[in-house]
Biopython code that builds the backbone (N, CA, C, O; Angstrom):
import numpy as np
from Bio.PDB.StructureBuilder import StructureBuilder

atoms = [
    (1, "MET", "N", (13.270, 21.157, 25.832)),
    (1, "MET", "CA", (13.706, 20.642, 24.544)),
    (1, "MET", "C", (12.768, 19.500, 24.147)),
    (1, "MET", "O", (12.535, 18.586, 24.937)),
    (2, "LYS", "N", (12.238, 19.550, 22.943)),
    (2, "LYS", "CA", (11.353, 18.500, 22.431)),
    (2, "LYS", "C", (12.150, 17.227, 22.167)),
    (2, "LYS", "O", (13.324, 17.270, 21.800)),
    (3, "LYS", "N", (11.477, 16.092, 22.363)),
    (3, "LYS", "CA", (12.114, 14.790, 22.197)),
    (3, "LYS", "C", (11.536, 14.050, 21.001)),
    (3, "LYS", "O", (10.320, 13.906, 20.868)),
    (4, "VAL", "N", (12.435, 13.581, 20.127)),
    (4, "VAL", "CA", (12.038, 12.818, 18.950)),
    (4, "VAL", "C", (12.637, 11.422, 19.069)),
    (4, "VAL", "O", (13.829, 11.265, 19.335)),
    (5, "LEU", "N", (11.806, 10.424, 18.873)),
    (5, "LEU", "CA", (12.234, 9.031, 18.864)),
    (5, "LEU", "C", (12.234, 8.545, 17.425)),
    (5, "LEU", "O", (11.218, 8.638, 16.736)),
    (6, "VAL", "N", (13.362, 8.031, 16.971)),
    (6, "VAL", "CA", (13.454, 7.439, 15.639)),
    (6, "VAL", "C", (13.633, 5.942, 15.851)),
    (6, "VAL", "O", (14.628, 5.496, 16.422)),
    (7, "LEU", "N", (12.659, 5.177, 15.384)),
    (7, "LEU", "CA", (12.695, 3.724, 15.511)),
    (7, "LEU", "C", (13.296, 3.140, 14.246)),
    (7, "LEU", "O", (12.667, 3.145, 13.188)),
    (8, "GLY", "N", (14.517, 2.638, 14.362)),
    (8, "GLY", "CA", (15.214, 2.071, 13.223)),
    (8, "GLY", "C", (16.388, 2.938, 12.809)),
    (8, "GLY", "O", (16.335, 4.164, 12.903)),
    (9, "ALA", "N", (17.448, 2.289, 12.348)),
    (9, "ALA", "CA", (18.654, 3.020, 11.941)),
    (9, "ALA", "C", (19.123, 2.574, 10.563)),
    (9, "ALA", "O", (20.323, 2.490, 10.304)),
    (10, "GLY", "N", (18.179, 2.293, 9.691)),
    (10, "GLY", "CA", (18.512, 1.896, 8.327)),
    (10, "GLY", "C", (18.931, 3.093, 7.485)),
    (10, "GLY", "O", (19.176, 4.178, 8.012)),
    (11, "MET", "N", (19.010, 2.890, 6.184)),
    (11, "MET", "CA", (19.500, 3.917, 5.264)),
    (11, "MET", "C", (18.686, 5.209, 5.292)),
    (11, "MET", "O", (19.248, 6.295, 5.150)),
    (12, "VAL", "N", (17.396, 5.104, 5.470)),
    (12, "VAL", "CA", (16.530, 6.289, 5.461)),
    (12, "VAL", "C", (16.736, 7.141, 6.709)),
    (12, "VAL", "O", (16.488, 8.346, 6.687)),
    (13, "SER", "N", (17.184, 6.525, 7.784)),
    (13, "SER", "CA", (17.290, 7.252, 9.051)),
    (13, "SER", "C", (18.397, 8.306, 9.059)),
    (13, "SER", "O", (18.251, 9.346, 9.702)),
    (14, "ARG", "N", (19.476, 8.056, 8.371)),
    (14, "ARG", "CA", (20.629, 8.975, 8.425)),
    (14, "ARG", "C", (20.262, 10.424, 8.061)),
    (14, "ARG", "O", (20.520, 11.322, 8.863)),
    (15, "PRO", "N", (19.679, 10.683, 6.899)),
    (15, "PRO", "CA", (19.362, 12.092, 6.584)),
    (15, "PRO", "C", (18.340, 12.687, 7.554)),
    (15, "PRO", "O", (18.421, 13.870, 7.886)),
    (16, "LEU", "N", (17.398, 11.894, 8.003)),
    (16, "LEU", "CA", (16.399, 12.395, 8.950)),
    (16, "LEU", "C", (17.052, 12.782, 10.269)),
    (16, "LEU", "O", (16.837, 13.881, 10.780)),
    (17, "VAL", "N", (17.842, 11.879, 10.809)),
    (17, "VAL", "CA", (18.484, 12.122, 12.100)),
    (17, "VAL", "C", (19.406, 13.333, 12.020)),
    (17, "VAL", "O", (19.396, 14.174, 12.919)),
    (18, "ARG", "N", (20.186, 13.431, 10.981)),
    (18, "ARG", "CA", (21.098, 14.579, 10.827)),
    (18, "ARG", "C", (20.306, 15.883, 10.691)),
    (18, "ARG", "O", (20.675, 16.900, 11.278)),
    (19, "TYR", "N", (19.229, 15.850, 9.923)),
    (19, "TYR", "CA", (18.389, 17.043, 9.769)),
    (19, "TYR", "C", (17.840, 17.499, 11.127)),
    (19, "TYR", "O", (17.903, 18.679, 11.470)),
    (20, "LEU", "N", (17.314, 16.566, 11.874)),
    (20, "LEU", "CA", (16.729, 16.906, 13.174)),
    (20, "LEU", "C", (17.778, 17.442, 14.147)),
    (20, "LEU", "O", (17.538, 18.428, 14.843)),
    (21, "LEU", "N", (18.936, 16.794, 14.193)),
    (21, "LEU", "CA", (19.974, 17.223, 15.125)),
    (21, "LEU", "C", (20.633, 18.530, 14.702)),
    (21, "LEU", "O", (21.070, 19.302, 15.556)),
    (22, "ASP", "N", (20.711, 18.787, 13.416)),
    (22, "ASP", "CA", (21.298, 20.043, 12.943)),
    (22, "ASP", "C", (20.472, 21.251, 13.366)),
    (22, "ASP", "O", (20.984, 22.370, 13.418)),
    (23, "ARG", "N", (19.208, 21.030, 13.665)),
    (23, "ARG", "CA", (18.364, 22.132, 14.144)),
    (23, "ARG", "C", (18.896, 22.691, 15.463)),
    (23, "ARG", "O", (18.852, 23.897, 15.705)),
    (24, "GLY", "N", (19.400, 21.791, 16.310)),
    (24, "GLY", "CA", (19.968, 22.212, 17.584)),
    (24, "GLY", "C", (18.984, 22.364, 18.724)),
    (24, "GLY", "O", (19.393, 22.639, 19.852)),
    (25, "ASP", "N", (17.705, 22.194, 18.463)),
    (25, "ASP", "CA", (16.712, 22.395, 19.522)),
    (25, "ASP", "C", (15.905, 21.136, 19.837)),
    (25, "ASP", "O", (14.855, 21.203, 20.475)),
    (26, "LEU", "N", (16.407, 19.993, 19.383)),
    (26, "LEU", "CA", (15.694, 18.729, 19.606)),
    (26, "LEU", "C", (16.623, 17.693, 20.225)),
    (26, "LEU", "O", (17.820, 17.659, 19.940)),
    (27, "GLU", "N", (16.056, 16.859, 21.065)),
    (27, "GLU", "CA", (16.768, 15.698, 21.582)),
    (27, "GLU", "C", (16.286, 14.506, 20.761)),
    (27, "GLU", "O", (15.087, 14.229, 20.710)),
    (28, "VAL", "N", (17.215, 13.800, 20.120)),
    (28, "VAL", "CA", (16.850, 12.702, 19.223)),
    (28, "VAL", "C", (17.394, 11.390, 19.772)),
    (28, "VAL", "O", (18.594, 11.242, 20.004)),
    (29, "THR", "N", (16.488, 10.446, 19.974)),
    (29, "THR", "CA", (16.864, 9.098, 20.398)),
    (29, "THR", "C", (16.655, 8.167, 19.221)),
    (29, "THR", "O", (15.573, 8.131, 18.636)),
    (30, "VAL", "N", (17.688, 7.413, 18.871)),
    (30, "VAL", "CA", (17.589, 6.410, 17.816)),
    (30, "VAL", "C", (17.574, 5.050, 18.496)),
    (30, "VAL", "O", (18.533, 4.664, 19.164)),
    (31, "ALA", "N", (16.481, 4.336, 18.318)),
    (31, "ALA", "CA", (16.316, 3.016, 18.928)),
    (31, "ALA", "C", (16.379, 1.962, 17.831)),
    (31, "ALA", "O", (15.607, 1.997, 16.873)),
    (32, "THR", "N", (17.299, 1.036, 17.983)),
    (32, "THR", "CA", (17.505, 0.016, 16.964)),
    (32, "THR", "C", (18.146, -1.211, 17.586)),
    (32, "THR", "O", (18.676, -1.158, 18.696)),
    (33, "ARG", "N", (18.091, -2.303, 16.867)),
    (33, "ARG", "CA", (18.647, -3.535, 17.428)),
    (33, "ARG", "C", (20.171, -3.490, 17.468)),
    (33, "ARG", "O", (20.778, -4.142, 18.318)),
    (34, "THR", "N", (20.803, -2.735, 16.570)),
    (34, "THR", "CA", (22.259, -2.634, 16.538)),
    (34, "THR", "C", (22.666, -1.233, 17.005)),
    (34, "THR", "O", (22.672, -0.284, 16.222)),
    (35, "VAL", "N", (23.002, -1.121, 18.281)),
    (35, "VAL", "CA", (23.303, 0.188, 18.869)),
    (35, "VAL", "C", (24.495, 0.851, 18.193)),
    (35, "VAL", "O", (24.505, 2.071, 18.026)),
    (36, "ALA", "N", (25.497, 0.077, 17.801)),
    (36, "ALA", "CA", (26.682, 0.657, 17.154)),
    (36, "ALA", "C", (26.301, 1.422, 15.892)),
    (36, "ALA", "O", (26.897, 2.453, 15.582)),
    (37, "LYS", "N", (25.322, 0.925, 15.176)),
    (37, "LYS", "CA", (24.858, 1.602, 13.960)),
    (37, "LYS", "C", (24.246, 2.965, 14.309)),
    (37, "LYS", "O", (24.510, 3.962, 13.637)),
    (38, "ALA", "N", (23.436, 2.995, 15.355)),
    (38, "ALA", "CA", (22.825, 4.253, 15.793)),
    (38, "ALA", "C", (23.885, 5.209, 16.317)),
    (38, "ALA", "O", (23.804, 6.413, 16.076)),
    (39, "GLU", "N", (24.873, 4.691, 17.025)),
    (39, "GLU", "CA", (25.936, 5.543, 17.553)),
    (39, "GLU", "C", (26.716, 6.211, 16.424)),
    (39, "GLU", "O", (27.115, 7.369, 16.552)),
    (40, "ARG", "N", (26.935, 5.505, 15.333)),
    (40, "ARG", "CA", (27.617, 6.110, 14.183)),
    (40, "ARG", "C", (26.785, 7.247, 13.595)),
    (40, "ARG", "O", (27.332, 8.272, 13.187)),
    (41, "LEU", "N", (25.475, 7.070, 13.551)),
    (41, "LEU", "CA", (24.596, 8.136, 13.045)),
    (41, "LEU", "C", (24.675, 9.392, 13.904)),
    (41, "LEU", "O", (24.566, 10.511, 13.403)),
    (42, "LEU", "N", (24.866, 9.189, 15.194)),
    (42, "LEU", "CA", (24.809, 10.283, 16.157)),
    (42, "LEU", "C", (26.170, 10.883, 16.487)),
    (42, "LEU", "O", (26.248, 11.835, 17.264)),
    (43, "ALA", "N", (27.226, 10.353, 15.921)),
    (43, "ALA", "CA", (28.580, 10.807, 16.244)),
    (43, "ALA", "C", (28.704, 12.317, 16.070)),
    (43, "ALA", "O", (28.350, 12.872, 15.030)),
    (44, "GLY", "N", (29.211, 12.962, 17.105)),
    (44, "GLY", "CA", (29.432, 14.407, 17.047)),
    (44, "GLY", "C", (28.246, 15.257, 17.465)),
    (44, "GLY", "O", (28.357, 16.483, 17.503)),
    (45, "TYR", "N", (27.137, 14.654, 17.773)),
    (45, "TYR", "CA", (25.940, 15.400, 18.178)),
    (45, "TYR", "C", (25.686, 15.196, 19.675)),
    (45, "TYR", "O", (25.525, 14.065, 20.133)),
    (46, "LYS", "N", (25.653, 16.282, 20.421)),
    (46, "LYS", "CA", (25.474, 16.162, 21.866)),
    (46, "LYS", "C", (24.030, 15.872, 22.271)),
    (46, "LYS", "O", (23.791, 15.409, 23.386)),
    (47, "HIS", "N", (23.068, 16.133, 21.394)),
    (47, "HIS", "CA", (21.662, 15.898, 21.748)),
    (47, "HIS", "C", (21.114, 14.602, 21.152)),
    (47, "HIS", "O", (19.900, 14.427, 21.038)),
    (48, "GLY", "N", (22.015, 13.701, 20.775)),
    (48, "GLY", "CA", (21.603, 12.415, 20.229)),
    (48, "GLY", "C", (21.893, 11.298, 21.205)),
    (48, "GLY", "O", (22.877, 11.336, 21.943)),
    (49, "LYS", "N", (21.025, 10.303, 21.200)),
    (49, "LYS", "CA", (21.176, 9.164, 22.110)),
    (49, "LYS", "C", (20.814, 7.896, 21.357)),
    (49, "LYS", "O", (19.813, 7.857, 20.642)),
    (50, "ALA", "N", (21.626, 6.860, 21.515)),
    (50, "ALA", "CA", (21.362, 5.561, 20.897)),
    (50, "ALA", "C", (20.922, 4.584, 21.978)),
    (50, "ALA", "O", (21.528, 4.512, 23.047)),
    (51, "VAL", "N", (19.857, 3.829, 21.689)),
    (51, "VAL", "CA", (19.407, 2.807, 22.634)),
    (51, "VAL", "C", (19.123, 1.505, 21.887)),
    (51, "VAL", "O", (18.700, 1.503, 20.732)),
    (52, "ALA", "N", (19.370, 0.409, 22.584)),
    (52, "ALA", "CA", (19.094, -0.914, 22.016)),
    (52, "ALA", "C", (17.592, -1.172, 22.079)),
    (52, "ALA", "O", (16.927, -0.829, 23.057)),
    (53, "LEU", "N", (17.076, -1.780, 21.023)),
    (53, "LEU", "CA", (15.649, -2.087, 20.998)),
    (53, "LEU", "C", (15.379, -3.326, 20.162)),
    (53, "LEU", "O", (15.801, -3.429, 19.010)),
    (54, "ASP", "N", (14.675, -4.248, 20.762)),
    (54, "ASP", "CA", (14.083, -5.363, 20.030)),
    (54, "ASP", "C", (12.676, -4.887, 19.703)),
    (54, "ASP", "O", (11.844, -4.766, 20.603)),
    (55, "ALA", "N", (12.401, -4.620, 18.459)),
    (55, "ALA", "CA", (11.107, -4.045, 18.068)),
    (55, "ALA", "C", (9.930, -4.947, 18.411)),
    (55, "ALA", "O", (8.786, -4.492, 18.399)),
    (56, "ASN", "N", (10.184, -6.206, 18.715)),
    (56, "ASN", "CA", (9.110, -7.112, 19.131)),
    (56, "ASN", "C", (8.812, -7.009, 20.623)),
    (56, "ASN", "O", (7.857, -7.620, 21.104)),
    (57, "ASP", "N", (9.608, -6.253, 21.355)),
    (57, "ASP", "CA", (9.382, -6.030, 22.786)),
    (57, "ASP", "C", (8.365, -4.900, 22.927)),
    (57, "ASP", "O", (8.735, -3.732, 23.055)),
    (58, "THR", "N", (7.108, -5.250, 22.904)),
    (58, "THR", "CA", (6.038, -4.251, 22.855)),
    (58, "THR", "C", (6.059, -3.295, 24.044)),
    (58, "THR", "O", (5.780, -2.107, 23.881)),
    (59, "GLU", "N", (6.381, -3.787, 25.218)),
    (59, "GLU", "CA", (6.397, -2.906, 26.384)),
    (59, "GLU", "C", (7.504, -1.867, 26.282)),
    (59, "GLU", "O", (7.309, -0.713, 26.661)),
    (60, "ARG", "N", (8.653, -2.265, 25.777)),
    (60, "ARG", "CA", (9.773, -1.327, 25.618)),
    (60, "ARG", "C", (9.440, -0.286, 24.538)),
    (60, "ARG", "O", (9.718, 0.900, 24.717)),
    (61, "VAL", "N", (8.856, -0.717, 23.437)),
    (61, "VAL", "CA", (8.459, 0.227, 22.385)),
    (61, "VAL", "C", (7.432, 1.202, 22.951)),
    (61, "VAL", "O", (7.539, 2.410, 22.740)),
    (62, "ARG", "N", (6.459, 0.691, 23.653)),
    (62, "ARG", "CA", (5.414, 1.534, 24.247)),
    (62, "ARG", "C", (6.032, 2.569, 25.195)),
    (62, "ARG", "O", (5.639, 3.736, 25.187)),
    (63, "GLU", "N", (6.983, 2.144, 25.996)),
    (63, "GLU", "CA", (7.655, 3.034, 26.952)),
    (63, "GLU", "C", (8.420, 4.142, 26.232)),
    (63, "GLU", "O", (8.326, 5.308, 26.614)),
    (64, "LEU", "N", (9.171, 3.790, 25.199)),
    (64, "LEU", "CA", (9.938, 4.791, 24.457)),
    (64, "LEU", "C", (9.023, 5.787, 23.754)),
    (64, "LEU", "O", (9.299, 6.986, 23.750)),
    (65, "VAL", "N", (7.948, 5.304, 23.166)),
    (65, "VAL", "CA", (6.990, 6.183, 22.480)),
    (65, "VAL", "C", (6.351, 7.151, 23.482)),
    (65, "VAL", "O", (6.168, 8.329, 23.173)),
    (66, "ALA", "N", (6.018, 6.670, 24.658)),
    (66, "ALA", "CA", (5.379, 7.520, 25.673)),
    (66, "ALA", "C", (6.303, 8.635, 26.149)),
    (66, "ALA", "O", (5.824, 9.692, 26.561)),
    (67, "ARG", "N", (7.603, 8.425, 26.101)),
    (67, "ARG", "CA", (8.571, 9.435, 26.546)),
    (67, "ARG", "C", (8.859, 10.503, 25.496)),
    (67, "ARG", "O", (9.392, 11.563, 25.824)),
    (68, "ALA", "N", (8.516, 10.237, 24.251)),
    (68, "ALA", "CA", (8.851, 11.153, 23.153)),
    (68, "ALA", "C", (7.673, 12.061, 22.809)),
    (68, "ALA", "O", (6.514, 11.704, 23.015)),
    (69, "ASP", "N", (7.989, 13.228, 22.286)),
    (69, "ASP", "CA", (6.941, 14.113, 21.770)),
    (69, "ASP", "C", (6.502, 13.656, 20.386)),
    (69, "ASP", "O", (5.341, 13.810, 20.007)),
    (70, "LEU", "N", (7.450, 13.088, 19.632)),
    (70, "LEU", "CA", (7.188, 12.585, 18.289)),
    (70, "LEU", "C", (7.929, 11.276, 18.105)),
    (70, "LEU", "O", (9.115, 11.183, 18.419)),
    (71, "SER", "N", (7.241, 10.265, 17.598)),
    (71, "SER", "CA", (7.878, 8.994, 17.248)),
    (71, "SER", "C", (7.826, 8.827, 15.740)),
    (71, "SER", "O", (6.774, 8.976, 15.118)),
    (72, "VAL", "N", (8.987, 8.514, 15.158)),
    (72, "VAL", "CA", (9.097, 8.281, 13.729)),
    (72, "VAL", "C", (9.416, 6.809, 13.536)),
    (72, "VAL", "O", (10.487, 6.346, 13.929)),
    (73, "SER", "N", (8.502, 6.080, 12.938)),
    (73, "SER", "CA", (8.717, 4.658, 12.728)),
    (73, "SER", "C", (9.326, 4.408, 11.361)),
    (73, "SER", "O", (8.699, 4.627, 10.325)),
    (74, "LEU", "N", (10.572, 3.941, 11.389)),
    (74, "LEU", "CA", (11.257, 3.507, 10.172)),
    (74, "LEU", "C", (11.448, 1.999, 10.232)),
    (74, "LEU", "O", (12.337, 1.439, 9.592)),
    (75, "LEU", "N", (10.604, 1.369, 11.006)),
    (75, "LEU", "CA", (10.594, -0.087, 11.140)),
    (75, "LEU", "C", (9.904, -0.695, 9.918)),
    (75, "LEU", "O", (9.368, 0.036, 9.085)),
    (76, "PRO", "N", (9.913, -2.016, 9.805)),
    (76, "PRO", "CA", (9.163, -2.635, 8.709)),
    (76, "PRO", "C", (7.680, -2.222, 8.771)),
    (76, "PRO", "O", (7.131, -2.045, 9.858)),
    (77, "PRO", "N", (7.046, -2.074, 7.622)),
    (77, "PRO", "CA", (5.652, -1.609, 7.572)),
    (77, "PRO", "C", (4.687, -2.401, 8.455)),
    (77, "PRO", "O", (3.714, -1.841, 8.958)),
    (78, "SER", "N", (4.939, -3.669, 8.644)),
    (78, "SER", "CA", (4.027, -4.476, 9.467)),
    (78, "SER", "C", (4.012, -4.036, 10.925)),
    (78, "SER", "O", (3.128, -4.443, 11.679)),
    (79, "MET", "N", (4.965, -3.220, 11.335)),
    (79, "MET", "CA", (5.042, -2.784, 12.740)),
    (79, "MET", "C", (4.457, -1.391, 12.962)),
    (79, "MET", "O", (4.290, -0.972, 14.108)),
    (80, "HIS", "N", (4.148, -0.674, 11.899)),
    (80, "HIS", "CA", (3.691, 0.706, 12.041)),
    (80, "HIS", "C", (2.372, 0.834, 12.796)),
    (80, "HIS", "O", (2.208, 1.763, 13.588)),
    (81, "VAL", "N", (1.459, -0.053, 12.573)),
    (81, "VAL", "CA", (0.148, 0.056, 13.225)),
    (81, "VAL", "C", (0.306, -0.029, 14.741)),
    (81, "VAL", "O", (-0.311, 0.747, 15.471)),
    (82, "ALA", "N", (1.120, -0.958, 15.217)),
    (82, "ALA", "CA", (1.327, -1.096, 16.661)),
    (82, "ALA", "C", (1.943, 0.178, 17.233)),
    (82, "ALA", "O", (1.498, 0.668, 18.271)),
    (83, "VAL", "N", (2.959, 0.715, 16.569)),
    (83, "VAL", "CA", (3.609, 1.929, 17.066)),
    (83, "VAL", "C", (2.615, 3.097, 17.055)),
    (83, "VAL", "O", (2.596, 3.898, 17.990)),
    (84, "ALA", "N", (1.803, 3.198, 16.022)),
    (84, "ALA", "CA", (0.791, 4.255, 15.956)),
    (84, "ALA", "C", (-0.194, 4.130, 17.118)),
    (84, "ALA", "O", (-0.593, 5.138, 17.702)),
    (85, "LYS", "N", (-0.582, 2.916, 17.452)),
    (85, "LYS", "CA", (-1.502, 2.706, 18.581)),
    (85, "LYS", "C", (-0.869, 3.149, 19.888)),
    (85, "LYS", "O", (-1.534, 3.761, 20.723)),
    (86, "TYR", "N", (0.420, 2.845, 20.077)),
    (86, "TYR", "CA", (1.101, 3.270, 21.305)),
    (86, "TYR", "C", (1.157, 4.796, 21.381)),
    (86, "TYR", "O", (0.997, 5.375, 22.456)),
    (87, "ALA", "N", (1.382, 5.436, 20.248)),
    (87, "ALA", "CA", (1.409, 6.900, 20.222)),
    (87, "ALA", "C", (0.034, 7.470, 20.571)),
    (87, "ALA", "O", (-0.069, 8.439, 21.322)),
    (88, "LEU", "N", (-1.007, 6.871, 20.028)),
    (88, "LEU", "CA", (-2.365, 7.332, 20.356)),
    (88, "LEU", "C", (-2.660, 7.157, 21.846)),
    (88, "LEU", "O", (-3.223, 8.046, 22.483)),
    (89, "GLU", "N", (-2.276, 6.008, 22.392)),
    (89, "GLU", "CA", (-2.487, 5.751, 23.824)),
    (89, "GLU", "C", (-1.809, 6.817, 24.680)),
    (89, "GLU", "O", (-2.369, 7.279, 25.673)),
    (90, "ALA", "N", (-0.592, 7.201, 24.279)),
    (90, "ALA", "CA", (0.190, 8.158, 25.052)),
    (90, "ALA", "C", (-0.097, 9.609, 24.662)),
    (90, "ALA", "O", (0.465, 10.539, 25.239)),
    (91, "ARG", "N", (-0.983, 9.789, 23.671)),
    (91, "ARG", "CA", (-1.322, 11.123, 23.181)),
    (91, "ARG", "C", (-0.080, 11.850, 22.669)),
    (91, "ARG", "O", (0.173, 13.010, 22.994)),
    (92, "ARG", "N", (0.683, 11.121, 21.854)),
    (92, "ARG", "CA", (1.913, 11.634, 21.257)),
    (92, "ARG", "C", (1.785, 11.643, 19.741)),
    (92, "ARG", "O", (0.926, 10.961, 19.183)),
    (93, "HIS", "N", (2.625, 12.403, 19.084)),
    (93, "HIS", "CA", (2.625, 12.472, 17.625)),
    (93, "HIS", "C", (3.343, 11.264, 17.042)),
    (93, "HIS", "O", (4.242, 10.698, 17.664)),
    (94, "PHE", "N", (2.934, 10.879, 15.842)),
    (94, "PHE", "CA", (3.480, 9.710, 15.153)),
    (94, "PHE", "C", (3.681, 10.038, 13.681)),
    (94, "PHE", "O", (2.871, 10.738, 13.074)),
    (95, "LEU", "N", (4.778, 9.521, 13.108)),
    (95, "LEU", "CA", (5.080, 9.741, 11.704)),
    (95, "LEU", "C", (5.723, 8.483, 11.145)),
    (95, "LEU", "O", (6.520, 7.827, 11.816)),
    (96, "THR", "N", (5.371, 8.156, 9.915)),
    (96, "THR", "CA", (6.027, 7.068, 9.219)),
    (96, "THR", "C", (6.183, 7.458, 7.756)),
    (96, "THR", "O", (5.456, 8.306, 7.240)),
    (97, "THR", "N", (7.141, 6.826, 7.104)),
    (97, "THR", "CA", (7.365, 7.108, 5.692)),
    (97, "THR", "C", (6.586, 6.169, 4.799)),
    (97, "THR", "O", (6.619, 6.306, 3.576)),
    (98, "SER", "N", (5.886, 5.218, 5.390)),
    (98, "SER", "CA", (5.159, 4.220, 4.605)),
    (98, "SER", "C", (3.831, 4.767, 4.086)),
    (98, "SER", "O", (3.305, 5.771, 4.567)),
    (99, "TYR", "N", (3.322, 4.066, 3.094)),
    (99, "TYR", "CA", (1.988, 4.377, 2.594)),
    (99, "TYR", "C", (0.963, 4.070, 3.664)),
    (99, "TYR", "O", (1.211, 3.257, 4.554)),
    (100, "VAL", "N", (-0.176, 4.712, 3.583)),
    (100, "VAL", "CA", (-1.233, 4.493, 4.565)),
    (100, "VAL", "C", (-1.885, 3.139, 4.259)),
    (100, "VAL", "O", (-2.423, 2.909, 3.176)),
    (101, "SER", "N", (-1.816, 2.270, 5.243)),
    (101, "SER", "CA", (-2.433, 0.952, 5.115)),
    (101, "SER", "C", (-3.824, 1.004, 5.720)),
    (101, "SER", "O", (-4.149, 1.967, 6.415)),
    (102, "PRO", "N", (-4.649, 0.008, 5.478)),
    (102, "PRO", "CA", (-5.969, -0.015, 6.122)),
    (102, "PRO", "C", (-5.861, 0.063, 7.658)),
    (102, "PRO", "O", (-6.680, 0.711, 8.311)),
    (103, "GLY", "N", (-4.856, -0.595, 8.216)),
    (103, "GLY", "CA", (-4.672, -0.570, 9.668)),
    (103, "GLY", "C", (-4.336, 0.810, 10.197)),
    (103, "GLY", "O", (-4.769, 1.170, 11.292)),
    (104, "LEU", "N", (-3.586, 1.580, 9.458)),
    (104, "LEU", "CA", (-3.254, 2.944, 9.889)),
    (104, "LEU", "C", (-4.438, 3.889, 9.753)),
    (104, "LEU", "O", (-4.555, 4.859, 10.503)),
    (105, "LYS", "N", (-5.301, 3.611, 8.813)),
    (105, "LYS", "CA", (-6.491, 4.456, 8.664)),
    (105, "LYS", "C", (-7.337, 4.362, 9.905)),
    (105, "LYS", "O", (-8.387, 4.998, 9.986)),
]
sb = StructureBuilder()
sb.init_structure("model")
sb.init_model(0)
sb.init_chain("A")
sb.init_seg("    ")
for serial, (resi, resn, name, xyz) in enumerate(atoms, 1):
    if name == "N":
        sb.init_residue(resn, " ", resi, " ")
    sb.init_atom(name, np.array(xyz, "f"), 0.0, 1.0, " ", f" {name:<3s}", serial, name[0])
structure = sb.get_structure()
């Protein structure tokens, strides 16, 4: 089963997480500072997992990205470049909804 990491549990995450889990063939981890928020997103889905994350904890972010096949950063735009670098280091896929910044190029 492929693993998807969703970083952040804001308003944009809900439709994405539900779409991914409705497929039935993906394991989705939602990492956010407020675990209860992620747990509400995942309610009723057996392949969903909520984990606590301080997005400034670079080693923890790096570890989570390395474990996933795809990381989706819904964090503030200033954090996307770091997450993209961790994905490149781990040879994993990366996706963000933000515009391409010079740093992402």
